[in-house]
C-alpha positions as CSV (number, residue, x, y, z in Angstrom):
1,M,-23.9,-14.5,-23.8
2,F,-20.7,-15.9,-21.9
3,M,-20.5,-15.8,-18.2
4,L,-17.6,-17.0,-15.7
5,N,-20.0,-18.2,-13.3
6,S,-23.6,-18.5,-14.2
7,Q,-25.0,-18.9,-11.3
8,S,-23.2,-15.9,-9.8
9,S,-23.2,-13.4,-12.4
10,E,-23.7,-9.6,-11.8
11,I,-24.6,-8.8,-15.2
12,P,-28.3,-7.7,-15.1
13,H,-31.0,-9.4,-17.1
14,S,-32.6,-7.5,-20.0
15,G,-35.9,-8.6,-18.8
16,E,-34.9,-6.6,-15.2
17,V,-33.7,-4.2,-16.5
18,R,-37.2,-3.1,-18.1
19,R,-38.7,-3.9,-14.9
20,N,-36.6,-2.0,-12.3
21,P,-34.2,0.1,-14.3
22,L,-30.9,1.3,-13.2
23,P,-31.1,4.8,-12.1
24,R,-30.3,7.6,-15.1
25,I,-27.1,9.3,-15.5
26,G,-26.9,12.9,-17.1
27,Q,-29.6,14.2,-18.9
28,E,-32.8,13.2,-18.8
29,S,-33.8,10.1,-20.7
30,I,-35.4,9.5,-24.4
31,N,-38.8,7.3,-24.2
32,L,-38.6,5.8,-27.3
33,E,-41.9,4.8,-27.0
34,S,-43.2,8.4,-26.1
35,S,-41.6,9.2,-29.2
36,A,-43.8,7.0,-31.5
37,S,-46.9,8.8,-29.6
38,L,-45.5,12.0,-30.4
39,T,-45.5,11.0,-34.1
40,E,-49.0,9.6,-33.9
41,S,-50.1,12.6,-32.1
42,E,-48.9,14.9,-35.2
43,G,-50.9,12.9,-37.4
44,V,-48.4,10.8,-39.0
45,D,-49.2,7.4,-40.2
46,V,-46.8,5.1,-39.5
47,P,-47.5,2.3,-42.3
48,L,-46.2,-1.0,-42.6
49,V,-42.6,-0.9,-44.8
50,S,-41.3,-3.1,-47.0
51,T,-37.5,-4.9,-46.8
52,Q,-36.7,-2.5,-49.5
53,E,-38.1,0.3,-47.2
54,I,-36.9,-1.0,-44.2
55,A,-32.9,-0.5,-45.4
56,N,-33.7,2.6,-47.4
57,L,-34.6,3.9,-43.6
58,L,-31.7,2.5,-42.0
59,V,-29.2,3.8,-44.4
60,H,-30.6,7.2,-44.0
61,G,-30.5,6.7,-40.3
62,D,-27.4,5.3,-40.4
63,L,-26.6,8.6,-41.8
64,L,-28.2,11.0,-39.5
65,L,-26.7,8.9,-36.5
66,S,-23.2,8.9,-38.4
67,S,-23.8,12.8,-38.4
68,G,-24.8,13.3,-34.6
69,N,-27.9,13.9,-35.4
70,A,-29.6,10.9,-33.5
71,A,-32.2,12.7,-32.3
72,S,-33.9,12.6,-36.2
73,A,-32.0,9.3,-36.6
74,L,-34.4,7.7,-34.2
75,R,-37.5,9.3,-35.9
76,L,-36.5,7.0,-39.0
77,Y,-35.9,4.0,-37.0
78,R,-39.0,4.0,-35.4
79,Q,-40.5,3.8,-38.7
80,A,-38.6,1.0,-39.1
81,I,-39.6,-1.0,-36.4
82,E,-42.7,-2.4,-37.6
83,S,-40.8,-5.0,-39.4
84,E,-41.9,-8.5,-38.9
85,T,-38.5,-10.0,-40.0
86,E,-36.7,-11.1,-36.8
87,Q,-33.6,-9.8,-38.6
88,G,-35.2,-6.4,-39.5
89,T,-36.1,-6.2,-36.1
90,T,-32.9,-7.3,-34.5
91,D,-30.8,-4.7,-36.6
92,V,-33.7,-1.9,-35.9
93,T,-33.2,-2.8,-32.0
94,Y,-29.6,-2.3,-32.3
95,R,-29.3,1.1,-33.5
96,L,-32.4,2.5,-31.4
97,A,-29.8,1.2,-28.8
98,L,-27.0,3.5,-30.2
99,C,-29.6,6.3,-30.5
100,A,-30.3,5.9,-26.7
101,E,-27.2,5.6,-25.8
102,A,-25.9,8.9,-27.9
103,L,-28.8,10.7,-26.2
104,G,-27.9,9.8,-22.6
105,D,-30.6,7.2,-22.3
106,Y,-28.5,4.6,-20.2
107,P,-31.3,1.9,-19.2
108,E,-32.9,2.3,-22.1
109,A,-30.1,1.9,-24.4
110,L,-29.0,-1.3,-21.8
111,A,-32.6,-2.9,-22.2
112,R,-32.0,-2.6,-25.8
113,Y,-29.0,-4.1,-26.3
114,Q,-30.1,-7.1,-24.3
115,A,-32.7,-7.6,-25.9
116,V,-30.4,-7.8,-29.4
117,T,-28.1,-10.4,-27.6
118,D,-31.2,-12.7,-26.4
119,L,-32.5,-12.7,-30.7
120,N,-29.3,-12.6,-32.7
121,A,-27.0,-15.5,-29.8
122,G,-24.3,-16.5,-31.9
123,G,-24.2,-14.0,-34.2
124,V,-22.2,-10.4,-35.3
125,L,-24.9,-8.1,-33.3
126,Q,-24.2,-10.1,-30.4
127,E,-21.0,-9.2,-30.4
128,Y,-21.8,-5.8,-31.2
129,A,-25.0,-5.7,-28.5
130,L,-22.4,-7.2,-25.8
131,L,-20.4,-4.3,-26.3
132,G,-22.3,-1.7,-26.0
133,E,-23.8,-3.8,-23.0
134,A,-20.5,-3.4,-21.5
135,R,-20.0,0.6,-22.3
136,I,-23.5,1.4,-20.5
137,L,-22.7,-1.1,-17.4
138,D,-19.2,1.1,-17.2
139,Q,-21.3,4.5,-17.4
140,L,-24.0,3.4,-14.5
141,G,-21.1,2.4,-12.7
142,H,-21.4,-1.5,-13.1
143,T,-17.6,-1.7,-13.3
144,A,-17.5,-6.0,-12.0
145,A,-20.3,-6.5,-14.3
146,A,-18.8,-4.9,-17.6
147,L,-15.6,-6.3,-16.8
148,G,-17.9,-9.9,-16.3
149,V,-19.3,-9.2,-20.2
150,L,-15.7,-7.9,-21.3
151,Q,-13.8,-11.0,-20.1
152,R,-15.4,-13.2,-22.3
153,W,-12.8,-11.8,-25.3
154,V,-10.1,-13.0,-23.4
155,L,-10.7,-16.2,-22.3
156,S,-13.2,-17.6,-25.1
157,R,-12.6,-14.5,-27.7
158,K,-11.9,-17.2,-30.7
159,A,-15.7,-17.1,-32.2
160,A,-16.3,-13.7,-31.2
161,H,-13.1,-12.9,-33.1
162,H,-13.6,-14.8,-36.1
163,L,-17.5,-13.1,-36.2
164,S,-16.2,-9.8,-35.8
165,P,-11.4,-8.7,-35.1
166,R,-12.2,-5.3,-35.3
167,V,-15.0,-5.7,-32.3
168,T,-12.7,-8.2,-30.4
169,G,-10.0,-4.8,-30.9
170,D,-12.5,-3.0,-29.4
171,A,-13.2,-5.0,-26.5
172,L,-10.2,-5.9,-25.1
173,Y,-9.3,-2.1,-25.1
174,L,-12.4,-1.3,-23.1
175,L,-12.2,-4.0,-20.8
176,S,-7.9,-2.5,-20.1
177,H,-9.4,1.2,-20.2
178,I,-12.2,0.3,-17.1
179,A,-9.8,-2.0,-15.0
180,A,-7.2,0.7,-15.3
181,I,-10.3,3.4,-14.0
182,A,-11.4,1.1,-11.2
183,V,-7.8,1.2,-9.4
184,M,-7.6,5.3,-9.9
185,G,-10.9,6.4,-9.6
186,R,-12.5,8.6,-11.8
187,S,-10.6,11.8,-12.2
188,E,-11.7,13.8,-14.6
189,S,-12.3,17.3,-11.8
190,R,-9.7,18.9,-10.5
191,I,-6.7,17.4,-12.8
192,W,-4.8,20.3,-11.6
193,H,-3.7,19.2,-8.5
194,P,-0.3,17.4,-8.2
195,E,-1.5,13.8,-7.7
196,V,-4.2,13.9,-10.2
197,V,-3.8,13.5,-13.9
198,C,-5.9,13.6,-16.8
199,P,-7.4,10.0,-18.0
200,P,-8.2,9.5,-22.0
201,Q,-11.6,11.8,-22.5
202,R,-14.1,9.6,-24.1
203,S,-16.7,9.8,-26.4
204,F,-19.4,7.8,-27.7
205,D,-19.4,8.2,-31.6
206,P,-22.4,5.9,-32.7
207,N,-20.6,5.6,-36.4
208,R,-17.9,3.6,-34.8
209,Y,-20.1,1.0,-33.5
210,L,-22.7,0.7,-36.5
211,P,-22.6,-2.8,-38.2
212,Q,-20.1,-2.9,-41.0
213,V,-19.4,-5.9,-43.1
214,E,-16.1,-8.2,-42.0
215,P,-14.0,-10.3,-43.7
216,V,-15.2,-13.7,-44.3
217,P,-12.6,-15.9,-42.4
218,V,-11.2,-19.2,-42.3
219,M,-12.4,-20.8,-39.0
220,V,-10.5,-24.4,-39.4
221,S,-6.8,-23.7,-40.5
222,D,-6.2,-22.4,-36.8
223,L,-8.1,-24.3,-34.0
224,C,-5.8,-25.5,-31.4
225,P,-6.3,-28.5,-30.5
226,V,-8.4,-29.6,-27.1
227,G,-6.3,-28.6,-24.0
228,I,-4.1,-26.5,-22.9
229,H,-0.4,-25.9,-24.3
230,V,2.8,-24.0,-23.8
231,I,3.6,-21.7,-26.9
232,H,6.3,-20.4,-25.6
233,Q,8.4,-20.8,-22.4
234,L,11.9,-19.8,-20.6
235,A,13.8,-21.7,-18.5
236,E,12.5,-21.0,-14.7
237,S,9.8,-19.2,-16.0
238,S,7.0,-17.3,-14.4
239,P,3.6,-16.9,-15.9
240,E,4.1,-13.4,-17.4
241,T,6.5,-15.2,-19.6
242,V,4.6,-18.0,-20.7
243,T,2.2,-18.0,-23.8
244,L,-0.2,-20.3,-23.5
245,S,-3.7,-21.5,-26.2
246,G,-6.2,-23.3,-24.5
247,R,-9.6,-24.6,-25.8
248,L,-11.8,-26.5,-23.1
249,A,-15.9,-27.3,-22.7
250,R,-17.1,-25.7,-20.0
251,T,-15.6,-27.4,-16.6
252,T,-14.5,-26.5,-12.6
253,V,-11.8,-23.4,-12.4
254,P,-9.8,-25.5,-10.1
255,R,-9.7,-28.1,-12.9
256,V,-8.4,-25.8,-15.7
257,I,-5.7,-23.8,-13.0
258,S,-4.6,-27.9,-12.3
259,E,-4.4,-28.5,-16.3
260,L,-2.8,-25.0,-16.6
261,S,0.4,-25.6,-14.0
262,Q,0.6,-29.1,-15.0
263,E,1.7,-28.2,-18.4
264,A,3.6,-25.2,-17.3
265,G,5.5,-27.2,-15.1
266,W,4.3,-25.2,-11.4
267,V,3.4,-26.8,-8.4
268,V,0.1,-25.5,-6.9
269,E,-0.6,-25.0,-3.6
270,W,-4.6,-24.0,-2.6
271,S,-6.0,-22.1,0.6
272,Q,-8.6,-23.8,2.4
273,P,-11.4,-20.4,1.8
274,V,-10.3,-20.7,-2.3
275,G,-11.5,-24.4,-2.3
276,D,-14.7,-23.2,-1.1
277,V,-15.1,-20.5,-3.3
278,V,-14.5,-21.9,-6.7
279,R,-15.5,-25.2,-6.0
280,T,-18.0,-25.2,-8.2
281,S,-17.5,-22.7,-10.3
282,T,-17.4,-23.3,-14.4
283,V,-15.8,-21.7,-17.3
284,A,-15.5,-22.3,-21.0
285,L,-11.7,-21.8,-22.7
286,D,-11.0,-20.6,-26.2
287,F,-8.3,-18.7,-26.6
288,Q,-4.5,-18.9,-28.5
289,E,-1.2,-17.0,-27.7
290,Q,-2.2,-15.6,-24.6
291,T,0.3,-15.0,-21.5
292,A,-0.2,-16.9,-17.9
293,N,-0.9,-14.2,-16.0
294,L,-3.3,-12.9,-17.8
295,I,-5.6,-15.9,-17.9
296,L,-4.9,-17.1,-14.3
297,D,-6.3,-12.4,-13.6
298,W,-9.6,-13.3,-15.2
299,L,-10.2,-16.6,-14.0
300,L,-9.6,-15.4,-10.3
301,A,-10.6,-12.1,-10.2
302,P,-13.9,-12.2,-10.5
303,H,-14.3,-14.5,-7.5
304,G,-12.0,-12.2,-5.3
305,I,-9.0,-14.5,-5.8
306,A,-5.4,-13.9,-6.0
307,W,-2.4,-15.7,-7.3
308,E,1.1,-15.4,-6.4
309,F,4.4,-16.8,-8.1
310,D,7.8,-17.7,-6.1
311,D,10.3,-19.9,-7.4
312,G,8.3,-22.1,-9.6
313,R,5.3,-22.4,-6.8
314,L,1.7,-21.0,-7.8
315,R,0.0,-20.1,-5.0
316,I,-3.9,-19.4,-4.8
317,V,-5.1,-17.0,-2.2
318,A,-8.7,-15.3,-1.4
319,E,-7.9,-11.8,-1.2
320,H,-8.9,-11.1,2.4
321,E,-6.0,-13.4,2.8
322,L,-3.5,-10.0,2.0
323,T,-3.1,-7.2,3.1
324,S,-4.2,-4.1,2.0
325,E,-1.0,-3.1,0.2
326,Q,-0.6,-6.4,-1.1
327,Q,-4.8,-6.6,-2.4
328,E,-4.0,-2.8,-4.1
329,E,-0.9,-3.8,-5.4
330,R,-2.4,-6.3,-7.2
331,R,-5.0,-3.9,-8.7
332,W,-2.5,-2.3,-9.9
333,Q,-0.8,-4.8,-11.5
334,R,-4.1,-6.6,-13.2
335,A,-5.1,-3.6,-14.9
336,E,-1.1,-2.8,-16.0
337,R,-1.3,-6.5,-17.4
338,A,-4.7,-5.8,-18.9
339,L,-3.5,-2.7,-20.9
340,L,-0.3,-4.1,-22.3
341,A,-2.2,-7.1,-23.6
342,A,-4.2,-5.0,-25.7
343,L,-1.5,-3.3,-26.6
344,L,0.1,-6.4,-27.8
345,W,-2.5,-8.0,-29.0
346,N,-3.5,-5.3,-31.6
347,P,-1.0,-1.8,-31.5
348,D,-2.8,-0.6,-34.6
349,H,-5.7,0.3,-32.7
350,V,-7.5,3.4,-32.9
351,D,-7.3,3.4,-28.6
352,T,-3.7,2.9,-28.9
353,P,-2.2,6.2,-27.8
354,A,-5.3,6.3,-25.0
355,G,-3.6,3.2,-23.6
356,Y,-0.1,4.3,-23.8
357,L,-1.3,7.5,-21.9
358,L,-3.3,5.0,-19.2
359,L,0.1,3.2,-18.8
360,G,1.8,6.5,-18.5
361,N,-1.3,7.1,-15.6
362,L,-0.9,4.1,-13.6
363,S,3.0,5.0,-13.4
364,Y,2.5,7.8,-12.1
365,F,0.0,7.1,-9.3
366,R,2.4,4.7,-8.3
367,G,5.4,7.7,-8.0
368,H,7.0,5.9,-11.0
369,F,8.0,9.0,-12.5
370,Q,10.3,8.0,-15.2
371,S,7.9,5.1,-16.4
372,S,5.0,7.6,-16.9
373,Q,7.2,9.7,-18.8
374,R,8.8,7.3,-21.2
375,H,5.0,6.6,-21.7
376,Y,3.8,10.3,-22.3
377,E,6.8,10.6,-24.5
378,H,5.7,7.7,-26.6
379,V,2.3,9.6,-27.6
380,L,4.0,12.9,-28.4
381,R,6.1,11.1,-30.5
382,S,4.7,8.4,-32.3
383,F,1.1,9.3,-32.1
384,P,1.2,12.9,-32.9
385,R,-2.2,13.3,-34.6
386,S,-3.8,11.7,-31.9
387,P,-7.0,13.0,-29.9
388,V,-5.3,12.0,-26.6
389,Q,-2.6,14.5,-27.7
390,P,-3.5,17.9,-25.3
391,E,-3.5,15.0,-22.3
392,A,-0.3,13.4,-22.7
393,W,1.0,17.0,-22.5
394,F,-0.2,18.3,-19.9
395,N,0.4,14.1,-18.0
396,L,4.1,15.0,-18.8
397,A,4.3,18.6,-17.6
398,K,2.8,17.1,-14.5
399,V,6.0,14.6,-13.9
400,E,8.1,17.6,-14.9
401,L,6.7,19.4,-12.0
402,A,7.0,16.4,-10.0
403,E,10.6,16.4,-10.6
404,Q,10.9,20.2,-10.1
405,N,12.2,20.5,-13.9
406,L,10.1,23.8,-14.0
407,E,11.6,24.8,-16.9
408,K,10.9,21.7,-19.1
409,A,7.3,21.8,-17.4
410,A,6.7,25.0,-18.7
411,H,7.6,23.7,-22.2
412,A,4.8,20.9,-21.7
413,L,2.2,23.1,-20.4
414,Q,3.1,25.3,-24.0
415,G,2.2,22.1,-25.9
416,A,-0.8,21.6,-23.7
417,M,-2.3,25.1,-23.9
418,D,-1.4,24.7,-27.8
419,A,-3.2,21.4,-28.2
420,S,-6.2,21.7,-26.2
421,R,-7.7,25.1,-27.8
422,G,-11.1,25.4,-26.4
423,Q,-11.6,21.9,-24.4
424,P,-12.2,22.0,-21.0
425,L,-8.4,20.9,-20.3
426,E,-7.0,24.2,-22.0
427,S,-7.9,26.1,-18.6
428,A,-5.8,23.7,-16.3
429,A,-3.1,24.2,-18.3
430,L,-3.5,27.8,-18.5
431,L,-3.6,27.9,-14.8
432,L,-0.5,25.6,-14.1
433,A,0.9,27.7,-16.7
434,G,0.9,30.8,-14.9
435,Q,1.4,29.0,-11.4
436,T,5.1,27.3,-13.2
437,A,5.8,31.0,-14.1
438,L,5.7,32.6,-10.2
439,K,7.3,29.4,-9.0
440,R,10.2,30.3,-11.8
441,N,10.4,33.8,-10.6
442,L,9.1,35.1,-13.7
443,P,6.0,37.1,-13.0
444,Q,5.8,38.8,-16.0
445,D,5.3,35.6,-18.1
446,A,2.7,34.7,-16.0
447,T,0.0,36.9,-16.4
448,R,-0.6,36.1,-19.9
449,P,-2.3,32.6,-19.3
450,L,-3.6,33.5,-16.3
451,M,-5.6,36.6,-17.9
452,R,-6.7,33.8,-20.6
453,G,-7.4,31.2,-18.3
454,V,-9.8,33.6,-16.2
455,T,-11.2,34.6,-18.9
456,V,-12.2,31.2,-20.8
457,T,-13.0,28.9,-17.7
458,R,-16.3,27.9,-17.0
459,D,-15.1,26.4,-13.6
460,D,-15.6,28.6,-10.8
461,D,-12.7,26.4,-8.8
462,L,-10.1,27.2,-11.6
463,R,-11.6,30.8,-11.9
464,A,-10.8,31.5,-8.3
465,L,-7.4,30.1,-8.5
466,S,-6.7,31.7,-11.8
467,L,-8.1,35.4,-10.2
468,L,-5.3,34.5,-7.3
469,A,-2.3,34.1,-9.2
470,L,-3.1,36.6,-11.5
471,A,-3.1,39.3,-8.7
472,T,0.0,37.8,-7.1
473,A,1.4,38.6,-10.4
474,H,0.2,41.7,-10.8
475,L,1.9,42.6,-7.3
476,L,5.4,40.9,-7.8
477,N,5.2,43.2,-10.9
478,N,4.7,46.2,-8.9
479,Q,1.3,46.7,-10.5
480,P,-1.2,46.7,-7.5
481,E,-3.6,48.7,-9.1
482,R,-3.8,45.8,-11.8
483,A,-4.2,43.7,-8.9
484,N,-7.2,45.1,-7.5
485,V,-9.0,45.1,-10.7
486,A,-8.5,41.5,-11.1
487,L,-9.8,40.4,-8.0
488,M,-12.8,43.1,-7.9
489,E,-13.9,40.6,-11.0
490,S,-14.9,38.2,-9.0
491,R,-15.6,39.9,-5.5
492,D,-18.3,37.3,-4.9
493,L,-16.2,33.8,-5.7
494,L,-13.9,34.6,-3.9
495,Q,-15.6,35.8,-0.3
496,T,-15.9,32.3,-0.1
497,Q,-13.6,29.8,1.3
498,P,-11.3,28.4,0.8
499,Y,-10.2,31.3,-1.3
500,R,-11.2,34.4,1.1
501,D,-8.2,34.6,3.5
502,R,-5.8,34.8,0.3
503,A,-8.0,37.1,-1.8
504,A,-8.3,39.9,1.3
505,F,-4.2,39.4,1.9
506,L,-3.8,40.2,-1.8
507,A,-6.3,42.8,-1.7
508,G,-5.0,44.4,1.4
509,L,-1.6,44.6,-0.3
510,A,-3.0,45.9,-3.5
511,R,-4.7,48.7,-1.7
512,Y,-1.7,49.2,1.0
513,R,0.7,50.0,-2.5
514,S,-1.8,52.3,-3.6
515,A,-2.5,54.5,-1.0
516,T,-1.1,58.0,-1.8
517,T,-1.7,59.6,1.8
518,P,0.1,58.9,5.0
519,S,-3.8,58.6,6.6
520,R,-4.7,55.8,4.1
521,K,-1.8,54.2,4.1
522,E,-1.9,53.7,8.1
523,R,-5.6,52.8,8.0
524,D,-4.7,50.2,4.8
525,G,-1.3,49.1,6.9
526,L,-3.6,48.2,9.8
527,A,-6.2,46.2,7.2
528,L,-3.2,44.3,5.9
529,I,-1.6,43.6,9.4
530,S,-5.1,41.6,10.2
531,A,-5.1,40.0,6.9
532,T,-1.6,38.7,7.1
533,S,-2.6,37.5,10.6
534,H,-4.9,34.4,9.3
535,L,-2.9,33.5,6.0
536,S,-2.1,30.5,5.6
537,N,0.1,29.0,3.2
538,D,-0.9,28.8,-0.4
539,S,0.2,25.4,-1.7
540,E,-0.6,25.9,-5.2
541,L,2.0,29.2,-5.5
542,G,4.7,27.6,-3.2
543,L,7.8,30.1,-2.8
544,A,6.2,32.6,-4.8
545,H,3.4,32.9,-2.2
546,V,6.0,33.2,0.6
547,M,8.1,36.0,-1.0
548,L,5.2,38.3,-1.5
549,K,4.0,37.3,2.5
550,A,8.0,38.4,3.2
551,E,7.6,41.6,1.2
552,A,4.3,42.4,3.0
553,L,5.5,42.0,6.6
554,E,9.1,44.1,5.4
555,E,6.8,46.8,4.4
556,I,4.5,47.1,7.6
557,G,7.2,47.1,9.5
558,L,7.2,43.7,11.2
559,R,10.9,42.3,9.4
560,H,11.0,39.9,12.4
561,L,8.6,37.8,11.2
562,A,9.8,37.3,7.7
563,I,13.1,36.1,8.6
564,P,11.9,33.3,10.4
565,L,9.2,32.7,7.3
566,I,11.8,32.7,4.8
567,E,13.9,30.5,6.7
568,Q,11.2,28.3,7.3
569,S,10.5,28.0,3.7
570,I,13.9,27.7,2.3
571,T,14.5,24.9,4.4
572,E,11.8,22.8,3.2
573,A,11.9,23.5,-0.8
574,P,13.4,22.1,-3.4
575,P,16.0,23.7,-5.1
576,S,14.4,26.2,-7.4
577,Q,15.5,29.5,-8.7
578,L,13.2,31.4,-6.1
579,R,14.7,29.5,-3.4
580,E,17.7,31.4,-4.0
581,H,16.4,34.4,-4.4
582,L,14.4,34.0,-1.3
583,A,18.4,32.9,0.4
584,L,19.6,35.8,-0.9
585,R,16.8,37.8,0.3
586,L,17.0,36.5,3.9
587,A,20.7,37.5,3.9
588,D,19.7,40.8,3.4
589,L,17.2,40.9,5.7
590,L,19.9,39.4,8.1
591,M,22.5,41.8,7.5
592,E,20.0,44.5,7.6
593,S,19.3,43.6,11.5
594,N,22.8,43.3,12.2
595,D,22.6,39.2,12.6
596,D,26.2,39.1,10.5
597,E,26.4,35.5,11.7
598,R,23.6,33.9,10.5
599,A,23.7,36.1,7.3
600,E,27.3,34.8,6.3
601,A,26.6,31.1,7.1
602,L,24.2,31.4,5.4
603,L,25.8,32.7,2.3
604,L,28.4,29.9,2.5
605,R,25.8,27.1,2.7
606,A,24.3,28.6,-0.3
607,I,28.3,28.9,-2.3
608,N,28.6,25.2,-1.2
609,D,25.2,23.9,-2.4
610,P,25.7,22.1,-6.1
611,T,22.0,22.6,-6.7
612,T,22.5,26.4,-6.6
613,E,22.7,28.1,-9.8
614,G,22.9,31.9,-9.0
615,S,26.7,30.8,-7.0
616,H,27.4,34.5,-8.8
617,I,25.1,36.7,-7.1
618,T,25.6,35.1,-3.4
619,L,29.6,35.3,-3.8
620,M,28.9,39.1,-4.6
621,R,26.5,39.2,-1.9
622,L,29.5,37.6,0.8
623,A,32.1,39.9,-1.1
624,E,29.5,42.7,0.2
625,L,29.6,41.6,4.1
626,Y,32.9,40.9,4.3
627,F,33.3,44.7,3.5
628,Q,30.4,45.7,6.1
629,Q,32.5,43.9,8.4
630,Q,35.9,45.5,7.8
631,Q,37.1,41.9,6.5
632,I,39.1,43.9,3.4
633,D,41.4,40.4,2.6
634,Q,38.4,38.3,2.5
635,V,37.0,40.5,0.2
636,E,39.8,41.0,-2.5
637,T,40.0,37.0,-2.2
638,S,36.2,37.1,-2.8
639,C,35.6,39.5,-5.9
640,L,39.1,38.5,-7.4
641,K,37.5,35.1,-7.3
642,L,34.1,36.3,-8.5
643,L,36.2,38.2,-11.5
644,G,37.5,34.9,-12.4
645,H,34.3,34.0,-13.7
646,D,32.4,34.5,-16.9
647,L,30.1,37.6,-15.5
648,S,27.3,39.7,-17.0
649,P,28.4,43.4,-17.7
650,Q,26.6,44.5,-14.8
651,M,27.9,41.9,-12.0
652,R,31.4,42.7,-13.3
653,V,31.3,46.7,-13.2
654,R,29.6,45.7,-9.4
655,A,32.6,43.3,-8.6
656,L,35.6,45.7,-10.2
657,E,33.9,48.9,-7.9
658,L,33.9,46.7,-4.9
659,L,37.4,45.6,-5.2
660,G,38.7,49.4,-6.0
661,R,36.9,50.2,-2.8
662,V,39.5,47.6,-1.5
663,Y,42.5,49.1,-3.2
664,A,41.6,52.9,-1.8
665,S,41.0,51.7,1.5
666,R,45.0,50.6,1.5
667,G,45.9,53.8,-0.2
668,D,47.1,51.1,-3.5
669,R,45.2,54.3,-5.8
670,E,46.7,53.1,-8.8
671,R,45.1,49.8,-8.5
672,A,42.1,51.2,-7.3
673,V,41.4,54.1,-10.4
674,L,42.0,50.8,-12.8
675,C,39.0,49.4,-10.7
676,F,36.7,52.4,-10.9
677,A,37.4,52.6,-14.9
678,G,36.2,48.9,-15.3
679,T,40.1,47.6,-15.9
680,M,41.3,44.6,-13.9
681,P,44.4,45.7,-12.3
682,Q,47.1,42.9,-13.3
């Protein structure tokens, strides 16, 4: 097994695992020895089998394992394990490891894989087993150890590639996946949060890792000479633009760095702490057509060392010498370089769509929304049948939501819902689709996805959020009875924090609007006042929540509290149809409170705002305000300006009626009659 530093490797030895198993994850482990005891207790004899019988058992077991029946395959492999041949033992042990991994017994699988690497050193099964080791170590949370196993395919992958190019591709993509997830964190849960995007869903398919016959390669024609050599280099190039090949027997890391920099024409500067760390660290290299930045990453990162390049000078520093921001930036860069290297090496691999999805996720976490959007759209356009289609649609919607492109976000969420039917991701997509419809001031369009989300979700948080959003949509649609029914579906869940205060407000407003007698109206109104006083802002619903709270304050006679609530909310919110709607509602409240000066200033700001889409409605409100103030000339100017645009029939009639009232107040009956008749006077 290749190790960057055999003296300080973090990869546990198989013998250690058997004596002190790693913590078990997921379901209860399947004890293979107890399976044998169970077979004996049932009275089934396990005789010694011939080579042909072993082959038959393996074929039948492989068929069962490929079809997902790992437990039945395990029984057949147990019958074949009695073979006395070393090769037979290796083949069966590897398949027992696959069964253990499929059944969730990760410590047992790790021990079996490590046994195979000891029995088949230098063979194809060793490559399969090492890949299995890395998968299990990653599942058990040993990220550094998993990367330590996989880096052999970067620094010394030549022999592995000749033994099994397919496994080499799997290893490079797994390495880049682990490196990316290590910096982003495992965020499979709560993916509906704005700061979280969905990673590619990893599932174990044993059929993908069953040994297959590999083509016999030619191992002489493409041997690179001993040493490190530049294949391609631009003038005044940096490590990411220098392509190298290298073949070195085991030597120290400083010597490798020295030869690499000398070949590229760079000056190397070592900080004092670094020299003490890597002076005795050794490595063997055997690679072709690899960029210098990736080679530097995998030579230095396992030792906690980073590199910087500026104007032909390569500076090697310990990570603790950098600021926390610099350390974080380098971790992100290493993960991105690993993904790009895997995509460049094998662009037709089955995991290529997942690689582009992870590149988009890396860009999203760093706030580079345009870059992440390009990667997600590339997945959707170039890999229309890939298994990561739901995640690509969902994450694209997250980008559009972050950019406040609500209409495009709704389209992407529809794609996510269509592609993720029956998957856990569907519930999150349904919730976001409903919330986005509310933010677009389309509560009638929000009810359908939210009702389905309540039905299909198995997550309590998703169910609670879907119920709250559904009740909000019903109330905005003036359907308080339906809102009350939705809230009563999961009363016990909504009585807990952080949902209790919002549920109490929505239930109180639903009861208040449904009240039919004065006494009940008064009682429910007092309860609604109490619930409103304890209500905080709802970040999931944004301005939709503000609008509903403002309506409630108006209805219970607290208009003076609704005005500052709306004013503060529209000041902090990005442009949207709902913000324009709230601005008009605020103007109405100010006019009803005889605060015409503030109402006029608000409407003028909205008209002059280039992001405002509903300027016609705003101009109409301003003309009505001028008429209320008896500023007849201003009313005429505003109405004529408004009628010069392409208006809806309702808006045109409204503007002509107001203009007719202006002419009537002046005694110009002929023009007034034309306006009231729906004709624009000349």
